[in-house]
C-alpha positions in Angstrom: -0.4 0.4 0.0 1.1 3.4 -0.7 0.4 6.4 1.8 1.2 8.7 -1.1 -1.4 7.6 -3.4 -4.1 7.8 -0.5 -2.9 11.3 0.7 -3.7 12.6 -2.8 -6.9 10.9 -3.4 -7.9 12.2 0.0 -7.0 15.7 -0.1 -7.6 16.7 -3.6 -9.1 14.2 -6.2 -8.8 15.0 -9.9 -5.9 17.5 -9.2 -3.6 14.7 -8.0 -1.8 14.4 -10.9 -1.6 18.2 -12.1 -0.2 19.0 -8.7 2.6 16.3 -8.8 6.1 17.7 -8.4 7.2 15.5 -11.8 4.2 17.4 -13.4 4.3 21.2 -12.6 4.8 23.7 -14.8 6.0 26.0 -11.8 7.3 23.5 -9.1 8.7 26.2 -7.2 5.5 28.2 -6.5 4.7 25.9 -3.5 7.8 24.5 -1.0 5.8 21.3 -0.6 6.2 20.9 -4.4 9.4 22.3 -4.9 11.8 20.0 -6.9 15.2 19.9 -5.1 17.9 17.3 -4.3 17.3 14.0 -6.1 14.2 15.2 -7.6 16.1 17.4 -10.3 17.2 13.8 -11.5 14.8 12.3 -14.2 12.8 9.0 -12.4 14.8 6.5 -14.3 18.5 8.2 -12.8 16.4 8.3 -9.7 16.1 4.3 -9.6 19.3 3.7 -10.8 20.6 6.1 -7.6 18.1 4.0 -5.6 19.2 0.5 -6.7 22.8 1.6 -6.0 22.4 2.6 -2.7 20.3 -0.4 -1.8 22.8 -3.0 -3.0 25.4 -2.3 -0.5 23.4 -1.3 2.3 21.2 -4.8 1.9 24.5 -7.0 1.2 26.2 -5.2 4.6 23.3 -6.1 6.8 23.2 -9.9 5.0 26.5 -10.0 5.9 26.1 -9.2 9.5 23.5 -11.9 10.1 20.6 -9.3 10.3 17.2 -10.6 9.6 15.5 -9.3 6.5 18.4 -7.2 5.8 17.4 -7.4 2.1 14.2 -5.4 3.0 16.0 -3.3 5.7 18.6 -2.4 3.7 16.8 -0.8 0.6 14.2 0.9 2.9 17.2 2.6 4.3 18.3 3.8 0.9 14.9 4.7 0.1 14.5 7.0 2.9 17.7 8.7 1.7 16.3 9.1 -1.6 13.1 10.4 -0.5 14.1 12.9 2.2 16.8 14.2 -0.5 13.6 15.5 -2.8 13.2 12.2 -4.4 9.7 11.9 -6.5 9.6 8.2 -7.3 7.1 6.1 -6.0 6.7 2.5 -6.4 4.1 1.7 -9.1 0.4 0.3 -7.6 1.5 -3.3 -9.5 4.6 -3.9 -8.5 3.6 -3.7 -4.6 0.5 -6.2 -5.6 3.2 -8.1 -7.1 5.5 -7.9 -3.6 2.0 -8.6 -1.4 1.6 -12.1 -3.6 5.1 -13.4 -3.2 5.0 -12.5 0.5 1.8 -14.3 0.9 2.7 -17.2 -0.8 6.1 -17.5 0.5 4.7 -17.5 4.3 1.8 -20.1 2.7 4.9 -22.1 2.0 6.0 -22.2 5.3 3.4 -22.4 7.8 2.6 -25.9 9.8 -0.7 -27.5 10.1 -0.5 -26.1 13.7 -2.0 -22.5 12.4 -5.5 -23.2 12.8 -5.4 -25.2 15.5 -2.8 -22.3 17.4 -5.6 -19.9 16.7 -8.9 -22.1 17.6 -7.1 -23.2 21.2 -6.0 -20.2 22.2 -8.7 -17.4 20.4 -9.7 -15.7 23.7 -5.9 -14.7 24.6 -5.4 -13.6 21.1 -8.7 -11.4 21.3 -7.2 -9.8 24.7 -3.8 -9.0 23.1 -5.4 -7.8 20.4 -7.7 -5.6 22.3 -5.2 -4.3 24.6 -2.9 -3.2 21.8 -6.0 -1.2 19.9 -6.5 0.3 23.7 -3.2 1.5 24.0 -2.7 3.1 21.1 -6.2 4.5 21.2 -4.9 6.2 24.6 -1.7 7.4 22.9 -3.9 9.4 20.6 -6.4 10.9 22.9 -3.6 12.0 25.0 -1.7 13.9 22.0 -5.0 15.4 20.9 -6.4 16.7 24.6 -2.8 18.2 24.8 -3.4 20.1 21.4 0.1 18.8 20.5 -1.4 18.5 16.6 -4.6 20.2 15.0 -7.8 18.6 15.4 -8.4 14.8 16.2 -5.0 14.1 13.6 -3.3 12.1 16.3 -6.0 9.6 16.8 -6.1 8.4 13.3 -2.7 8.2 13.1 -1.9 6.1 16.6 -4.1 3.8 15.2 -2.6 0.4 15.2 -3.3 -1.0 11.8 -5.7 -0.5 8.9 -3.8 2.2 7.4 -5.5 3.2 4.3 -8.9 3.3 5.9 -7.8 5.4 8.9 -6.4 7.8 6.6 -9.8 8.3 4.8 -11.6 8.3 7.8 -9.1 10.9 8.8 -10.0 12.8 5.9 -13.8 12.8 6.7 -12.9 14.4 10.2 -10.9 17.7 8.8 -8.0 16.1 10.0 -4.6 16.5 8.4 -3.8 13.3 6.4 -0.4 14.2 5.7 0.3 14.4 9.5 -1.6 10.7 9.7 0.2 9.2 7.1 3.8 10.2 8.9 2.4 9.1 11.9 1.7 5.4 10.6 4.9 5.5 8.3 7.2 6.1 11.1 5.4 3.4 13.5 5.9 0.7 10.7 10.0 1.9 10.4 10.1 1.9 14.2 8.4 -1.7 14.6 10.5 -3.1 11.4 13.9 -1.7 12.9 13.3 -2.5 16.4 12.2 -6.3 15.7 15.1 -6.3 13.4 17.5 -5.6 16.2 15.6 -8.0 18.7 16.4 -10.8 16.6 19.8 -10.4 16.0 21.2 -9.3 19.4 18.6 -12.2 20.6 20.2 -14.8 19.2 18.0 -15.6 16.1 20.3 -16.4 13.6 18.7 -15.5 10.0 17.4 -18.6 8.1 17.1 -16.3 4.8 18.6 -16.2 1.5 22.0 -18.0 0.9 24.2 -15.9 -1.3 25.3 -19.0 -2.8 21.6 -20.4 -3.0 20.4 -17.3 -4.8 20.5 -18.5 -8.2 20.0 -21.8 -7.1 18.0 -24.4 -9.7 14.1 -24.4 -9.3 11.1 -26.1 -10.6 9.6 -23.7 -13.3 5.9 -25.5 -13.1 5.9 -25.2 -9.1 6.8 -21.6 -9.5 4.3 -20.6 -12.4 1.8 -22.4 -10.4 2.9 -20.5 -6.9 2.8 -17.6 -8.8 -0.5 -18.2 -10.7 -2.6 -19.3 -7.5 -1.0 -16.0 -5.5 -2.0 -14.1 -8.5 -5.7 -15.2 -8.7 -6.8 -14.9 -5.3 -5.1 -11.6 -4.7 -7.1 -10.2 -7.7 -10.1 -11.5 -5.8 -9.0 -10.1 -2.2 -8.7 -6.7 -4.2 -12.3 -7.1 -6.0 -13.8 -8.2 -2.7 -12.4 -5.2 -0.6 -11.0 -7.3 2.1 -8.6 -5.6 4.4 -5.4 -6.2 3.1 -7.1 -8.7 0.5 -3.9 -8.6 -1.9 -2.2 -10.3 1.0 -4.6 -12.2 3.1 -6.5 -14.1 0.6 -3.8 -15.6 -1.4 -2.1 -16.6 1.9 -5.3 -18.4 3.5 -5.8 -20.4 0.4 -2.3 -21.0 0.2 -1.8 -22.1 3.4 -4.9 -24.4 3.1 -3.3 -26.5 0.4 0.0 -26.3 1.6 -1.4 -27.8 5.4 -3.7 -30.3 3.2 -0.7 -31.6 1.1 -2.6 -30.5 -2.4 0.2 -28.4 -3.6 3.7 -27.9 -3.1 4.6 -24.3 -3.3 8.0 -22.8 -4.5 9.3 -19.4 -5.2 13.2 -18.8 -6.0 15.8 -16.9 -3.6 16.3 -14.3 -6.1 12.4 -13.4 -6.3 12.1 -13.4 -2.9 15.1 -11.1 -2.7 13.4 -8.8 -5.3 10.2 -8.6 -3.2 11.8 -7.9 0.2 13.6 -5.0 -1.5 10.6 -3.5 -3.1 8.5 -3.6 0.3 11.7 -1.6 1.6 11.6 1.0 -1.1 8.0 1.2 -0.6 8.2 2.1 3.0 11.0 4.4 2.9 10.1 6.3 -0.4 6.8 7.5 1.8 9.4 9.8 3.5 9.2 12.7 1.6 10.7 16.1 2.1 7.2 17.4 2.5 6.0 15.5 4.5 8.9 15.4 7.1 8.5 19.6 6.8 4.9 19.4 7.5 5.8 17.1 9.8 8.5 18.6 12.2 6.2 19.4 15.7 4.9 16.0 15.5 8.2 14.2 15.3 8.7 14.0 19.1 5.4 13.3 20.2 4.8 11.0 17.9 8.0 9.3 18.7 7.1 8.9 22.1 4.1 7.7 21.7 5.5 5.1 19.5 7.7 4.0 22.0 5.3 3.7 24.8 3.0 1.5 22.2 6.5 -0.5 21.9 7.0 -0.8 25.4 3.4 -2.2 26.1 3.6 -4.7 23.5 7.1 -5.4 25.2 5.2 -6.3 28.4 2.4 -8.4 26.5 5.5 -10.2 25.0 6.7 -11.0 28.1 3.6 -11.7 29.5 3.0 -14.6 26.8 6.8 -15.7 27.8 6.5 -15.8 31.5 2.9 -17.3 31.6 2.9 -19.8 28.4 6.5 -20.4 28.0 6.8 -18.8 24.5 9.8 -17.9 23.0 10.7 -14.7 23.5 11.5 -13.3 19.6 8.4 -15.1 18.6 6.1 -13.1 21.5 7.2 -10.0 20.7 6.7 -10.2 17.0 3.1 -11.8 17.6 2.3 -8.4 19.7 4.1 -6.1 17.5 1.5 -3.6 16.0 2.1 -4.1 12.4 2.9 -3.6 9.5 1.6 -7.1 9.1 4.1 -7.6 5.6 7.0 -6.3 7.3 6.6 -8.2 10.5 6.0 -11.5 8.5 9.4 -11.2 6.4 11.0 -10.4 9.4 9.5 -13.7 11.2 10.4 -15.8 8.0 14.0 -14.7 8.3 14.1 -15.6 11.7 13.9 -18.9 14.3 10.9 -18.2 15.6 7.0 -20.1 15.6 5.3 -18.6 12.3 2.5 -20.4 13.0 1.9 -18.5 16.1 3.1 -14.7 14.8 0.7 -15.0 11.6 -2.3 -16.2 13.5 -2.0 -13.6 15.9 -0.8 -10.8 13.5 -3.7 -11.6 11.1 -6.4 -11.4 13.8 -5.0 -8.2 14.7 -5.6 -6.6 11.4 -8.9 -8.3 10.9 -10.3 -7.1 14.4 -9.1 -4.1 13.5 -10.1 -2.9 10.3 -13.7 -4.0 11.8 -13.3 -2.4 15.0 -10.6 0.4 14.7 -12.4 3.0 12.7 -15.7 2.8 15.1 -13.4 3.0 18.1 -11.3 5.9 16.7 -14.7 8.0 15.4 -15.8 7.7 18.9 -13.0 8.8 20.5 -12.6 11.6 17.9 -15.9 12.6 19.1 -15.4 12.5 22.6 -12.1 14.5 22.6 
């Protein structure tokens, strides 16, 4: 998902293309649309620069044994390009492909315990999800009551998930959608970075791509079948307008086929590496210079609220470890407040109970999509 597209659609439908920095006749007449830094380069040159920065960063993180280094390196490179005036954005069709590939990757790795894990512990999962929603809502309410951000912006920006829905609702309530997008982006970066560091320094060795296996032989028929199933059900998920349907629908169908032994899914390592990099680019390119300029005053309170939410999630993870004996890294990834795709990549790159992580993360996304906007609207009215 691209927040930049949602911002334009929410704030100025019908004029987004005309106001794009790449198409404006006089970009310097508006500071937010000024073409500076890397923005002066042609789009293809910006993509080349982004790739040139991403490769050594990803290689360094992979060499250091950082889980999801193939995602984190390109994400850092994309942030560098974005904050220095870059104007490129990941095309929608490419991000759809990323979601499909990641969904089928996780589906091929789930165990038959996924459904039983959820059914046997659904009261616990429900309690954890509701606790995270309550904490994120409380953080937004505090920032709003302190009048740090305009109107009800903080309430929508603090929501732990369902970002596209929150952006649309925020626009309808007169909140600043640029600040809402900034808060959502920043939380994803914080969560992904902290989870990666914990996985590395906590002794969870990466089990991801081996450089020697990057171009290992693969069965073209199995790969074509895997991608075909993923694309078809990804499109069905989008057509049904399900929450994160491009990811969850092929993931659910693929998991069912894997657990029943009906189909053997296979994806080459080089394709996974490309998907990880594109996901990192999609996150990092959201940090544009105009959004950062607009959000300078919001950075400190937003960072504090995110740290408070992550600390609360850490307490929930500690409770899971103490009461149920769950592996600490598994517990932390399961309770982390999004985003689902980045957490899935980190979980797949670490020695954790993938079924437990995906069961709780999927439950969180579905529940917050159903009740998150209602809760946020209620709190916004009261605030």
